[in-house]
C-alpha positions in Angstrom: 39.8 7.4 -14.5 43.1 5.7 -14.4 43.0 4.8 -18.1 42.1 8.4 -19.1 45.1 9.7 -17.2 47.5 7.1 -18.7 46.1 7.9 -22.2 46.5 11.7 -21.5 50.1 11.3 -20.4 50.9 8.9 -23.3 49.4 11.3 -25.8 51.3 14.3 -24.3 54.6 12.4 -24.5 54.0 11.3 -28.1 53.0 14.8 -29.1 56.1 16.4 -27.5 58.4 13.7 -28.9 56.9 14.2 -32.3 57.3 18.0 -32.1 60.9 17.6 -31.2 61.7 15.0 -33.9 59.7 16.9 -36.6 61.5 20.2 -36.0 63.2 21.0 -39.3 66.9 21.4 -39.5 68.1 24.7 -40.7 68.5 25.0 -44.4 72.1 25.9 -45.2 71.8 25.2 -48.9 70.5 28.7 -49.6 73.4 30.3 -47.8 76.0 28.0 -49.4 74.7 28.7 -52.9 74.3 32.4 -52.5 76.9 35.2 -52.8 77.4 35.8 -49.1 80.9 36.3 -47.5 83.2 33.3 -47.1 83.2 33.7 -43.3 79.4 33.2 -43.2 79.7 30.2 -45.5 82.4 28.7 -43.2 80.3 29.3 -40.1 77.3 27.7 -41.8 79.4 24.6 -42.6 79.3 24.9 -46.3 82.9 23.7 -46.8 82.6 20.9 -44.2 81.2 18.1 -46.3 82.9 15.3 -44.4 80.5 14.7 -41.5 82.1 12.5 -38.9 80.3 9.4 -37.8 81.0 10.3 -34.2 78.9 13.5 -34.5 76.0 11.6 -36.2 76.0 8.9 -33.6 76.3 11.4 -30.8 73.3 13.4 -32.1 71.2 10.2 -32.3 72.2 9.1 -28.8 71.5 12.6 -27.4 68.0 12.5 -29.0 67.2 9.1 -27.6 68.5 10.1 -24.1 66.4 13.3 -24.3 63.3 11.3 -25.1 64.0 8.9 -22.2 64.3 11.9 -19.9 61.0 13.2 -21.2 59.4 9.8 -20.5 60.8 9.8 -17.0 59.4 13.3 -16.3 56.0 12.0 -17.7 56.1 9.1 -15.2 56.9 11.5 -12.3 53.8 13.5 -13.3 51.8 10.3 -13.5 53.0 9.2 -10.1 52.1 12.6 -8.7 48.6 12.3 -10.1 48.4 8.8 -8.7 49.5 10.1 -5.3 47.0 12.9 -5.3 44.1 10.6 -6.2 45.0 7.8 -3.8 42.4 9.1 -1.3 44.3 8.0 1.8 44.6 4.4 0.5 48.0 3.4 1.7 48.5 0.7 -1.0 47.8 3.3 -3.8 50.0 5.9 -2.1 52.9 3.4 -1.8 52.5 2.5 -5.5 52.5 6.2 -6.4 55.6 6.8 -4.3 57.3 3.9 -6.0 56.4 5.2 -9.4 57.9 8.6 -8.6 61.0 7.0 -7.0 61.7 4.8 -10.1 61.0 7.6 -12.5 63.6 9.8 -10.6 66.1 7.0 -10.7 65.4 6.8 -14.5 65.9 10.5 -14.8 69.3 10.3 -13.0 70.3 7.4 -15.2 69.4 9.4 -18.4 71.4 12.4 -17.1 74.4 10.2 -16.4 74.1 8.6 -19.8 74.0 12.0 -21.4 77.1 13.1 -19.5 79.0 9.9 -20.3 78.0 10.1 -24.0 79.2 13.7 -24.3 82.5 12.8 -22.5 83.1 9.9 -24.8 82.3 11.9 -28.0 84.5 14.8 -26.9 87.3 12.4 -26.2 87.0 10.8 -29.6 86.8 14.2 -31.3 89.8 15.5 -29.5 91.9 12.4 -30.2 91.3 12.6 -34.0 
C-alpha cells in the first residue's frame, strides 16, 4: 500500500512537472514577420534581440523554485495520507506529522527563495 501511494505521488509530480516544462512558449516570429503595427511588434518584443542574462537566469531559477514548491506540496499530501492511514499507531502518526512539518518548512524556504531571487533580479535590472 505504501509503495503504491509513493508511486502515485511520484507519478503525479513528474506528470505535472512535465506539463509545466513542456508548455510551449508563445511564437512571436509570426507577429514579427507580419505586417502588423509597430506598437504590437514592440509589445511582442520583436525589436528586443538582446536578451539579458539576468532574465534568463531568473526564469530558470523561478522554474526550479516552482518545481521545489510543487514537490513540497506533494510531500504534504503524502504526509496527510500517511496520517490518515496510521490507524492509531502513534509511531506512524508521528512520522506523518514530521513529514508534513518538514514539507511545510520546505515550502516556506521555497517561497523565501522565490522572494529573494525576485528581489535580487529586480535590483540588478534597475541598476543597469
